[in-house]
N, C-alpha and C positions, 0 to 999 in steps of 0.2 A: 281519212282512209279507214275503211272498216276491215276488220280481220275476218278470218273464216268462221269464227264462232259467234260473230256479233249479230244482233237482232236489229234490223232497221225498222224504226217506227215512224210512220208518216202521220201528217195532220188529218184527223177525222172530220174536221170542219174548218172553214175559213175564219181567220181572226188574228188576234195579237197574242204572241207567246208570253206566258208569265212563268217566272220561277215557281216551283211547287210551293215554296215558302210564302208566296204572295196569293195563293189560292185562299179564298175567304171561308175556309173550313179547317178546324184544328186537326182533324184526323188526316186529311190530305196534306196540309201544310207541314205537319210533323213527319211526313213520309211513313206513317204507320201502316199504310196499305202497301206501299212500295215506292220505288223511285220513278219520277216522271216530271211532267210539266202541266201547266194549265193553258187552255186556249180560251180567250175571251172573244166572243163574236162581236162583229161590228155593232155599234150602238143603234144603228138604224135597221138592223137585220130583221126580217120577217121570217117566213119559213126557210129553214136551212136543212139540207141533206147532210146527215152524219154518216160517214163511210168507214169501212173497216180500215184500221191503221196498219194491220198486218194480215197475212193470209193464215187461215187455219179453220178450226171448227168452233162454232159458237157454243161455249160451255154454259153460259148463262145469258138470258135475254129478258130484260124488263123494258118497259117503255122509256125509262129514264137512264138506263145503264146496260152495258153489255160487256162480256168477257170473251175475247178470242183466244183460244188455246192453239199455239203454233205447233207444227209437226215436231219441233224440238222439245215441246212440253212447257213452254213459257206462256203464262197467262198475261194478256194485256187488257186492262180495264179502261173503258171509256165511260165516264159518269157525266151525263149531259145536264149541266147546271148543278147548283148546290141546293140541297133539300127539295129537289123537284119530285121526289117520291110522294110528297104531300099533294101534288096536283092530280093524283090518281090517273095518270096517263092522258089527261085532257089535251095538252098541246102537242102530243106525240102521235106519229103514225108509224107503226112497225112495218118493215118490209121483209122480215126474216122470221125464222122460228129457231128455238133452241135445238142444237144438233146440226144445223145447216153448215155446210162448208162455204167459206167466203174467201175471196181474193182481195188483195189490197185495192181499195177504191170502190168496192161494191157497196151500194147503199144499204144501210142497216135500219135507220130510223130518220124520219123527218121531224124536226121540232120547230114550233112557232116561237122564235126567240122573243118577239114582242109580247106574246102571251105570258112567257116566263117572267119578263120584266114587269108586266102589268100586275102580276100576282105578288110583286114585291120580292122576288127571288133573284139570285144571281145566276146568269147564264154561263158563268165561267165553268169550263168543262175540263176536269182533270183527265190526263192520259197517263197511265201508270203501268210499269212492269211490276206485276204483283210479287210481293215478298222479296223484291230486290232492295238491297241496302242503299240508302241515299247517296253514300259516297261512291257508288259504282256508276253513277250517271255522269257523263261528261258535262262540262259547263254548257249551259244553253244560252242562246241569244235572246234573252228576255227583251221584249219590246219589238221584236221582229214580226212583221205581218206575213202570214202564211195563207196559202190557198189549200183547200182539201187536196191531199195527196202529196204535198210538199214534205220534205224530210223534216222531222221534228228532232230526232236524236237517234244515235246508234248506241246499243247497250251490249255488253258492258263497256265502260270507258277503256279506250285503247284496245278494245276487243278484236 
């Protein structure tokens, strides 16, 4: 059950939920950016639409990452893959611009997951409530398969 002040964060892409500590990047794994989870796309995935996990305004938009600022002032970061900034936008197609308003489930970017893997990079995508302490996230069901738009977590825990 979510409380009145809780933020509901949905899956921005289909895949398997990972605990943030299992994300193959020390900054995300250490919750240095904020509390969250990782989503690993299906190993056979090709082009995948990445959608807004929350409603709000796009504060930052890059081909490989975006931040949605909720009306309550919380930033939710979706980083599509690990070290994918090195791909210079190649396997990404943006559907939005910085400053756009988005609703949960609106397409933000399409990524060719097979191209990310072919480049030797991980397609694991962290989804993080920025600046939130790791212990404020409720336990996640690591190993669960989610579709885009499925509930990932509610923040804060017990919110």
